[in-house]
N, C-alpha and C positions, 0 to 999 in steps of 0.2 A: 434505580436507574444505575444503566451501565456505564461506566467511564472508561474512555479510551485514551491511552497515552502512546504517542509514538515516539521513537528515538532511532539514532543510529545514522542520520543525516550528516552531511559535512561537505567540504570541498574537495573535487577532485578533478584529475586532468581527464581530457577525453580519452576514451579506452580503459579508465579505471573501473573500478567496482565498489560497491557499498552493499551492506546487509542492513536493510531496517526491520525494525521489530515494531510490533503493537501489542500491547498489554491492555486485555479487556477484563474488568471485573465483572462480576456476574456468573450464575451458576447455569445460565441459558444459553451462554456462547456456543457451547458444541453442537447446539441444535440449529444453529443458524450458519448460513453462508456468508462468508465474509468477503471483504474486497480492499483494494488499494486504490485511492484515486490520487490526482494530482491537480495542483492549480499553478499555471504559470502567469507571470505577470501580465495583466490586461487580458486574460482569457478565462474562459469559463473552467469549472472544475470539470475534470473528464476521468471516467473509468478507466484504469490502467490493467488490473487483472483481478479475477475473483475465484473462489474456491468453495466450493459445497460443503457441506457437513460430511459427507463422503470422500471428500478428496479430488473432486472432479474440477480441472482448472479452465479457464478460458483467458485470453489475453486480447489487448487491444493490437492492431496490426502494426503499430508503430514499436511496440516492444518485444514482440513474439520473437521468441530465440535467444534474446538477450535478458529477460527477466524471468524469474521463477518464484511464484507464490507457494507457500506452504504454510500449513498450522500445526500446532501441538494442542489439541484441545485439553489434555491433562493440565497444562499449564496457563491455558486461555491466552495463547499468543497466536499471532500472526506474523509471517516474515514476507520480504520481498528481497529476494537477491538480484541485485542489478549488475549487470557486465556490460562491458563494450559500451560504456555511457558516452552518449554524446551531449553537446552544448544545448540541444533543443530538449534534453531530459531535465533541465533545471526546472524547479519547480518547488512548491511545498507538498508535500506527500503526507495523505490522511488515509487512515482505514476505517470502515465502518462496515456496516451490513446491510446489502442492497436489498431493497423491496420495490421491484419494477424500477421505475425511475426516481424513486424516493431512497431514502435511507432509514434504518430503525433507530439509530442513536443520535444524540447530539454530537455534534463534530468536535474533537480533541484541538489540540493546539498545532497538531502537524509538526512535521521535521522537514527542515530546509536541505535541499540537495541542489549544489551548484557544481555545474560541470564546464570548465574553463580553462584554457592554457595560459 
């Protein structure tokens, strides 16, 4: 069973930057698309960005131009570089492998991102 461990969250001021990391165990990682999701208090979890096994990326409109998703298949890692952060980016961020409207793996513990002045 693949396990996902997110890290890199923290508290930043508006306009700041953070880089999130997701470590995935399991040899099939490189064959799957991967994605970052987030869940703000009182809201449903939403897809933020995804990246195919070949490196093609897509982004939610709310983060396009500010966030960059990348992956290192050799290290079984997925990253989310976040810039120009806004208070509305405050959420717990998770990684997983998208499978239509579902996900392939059990959710990890996530990493908290708080943007506040």
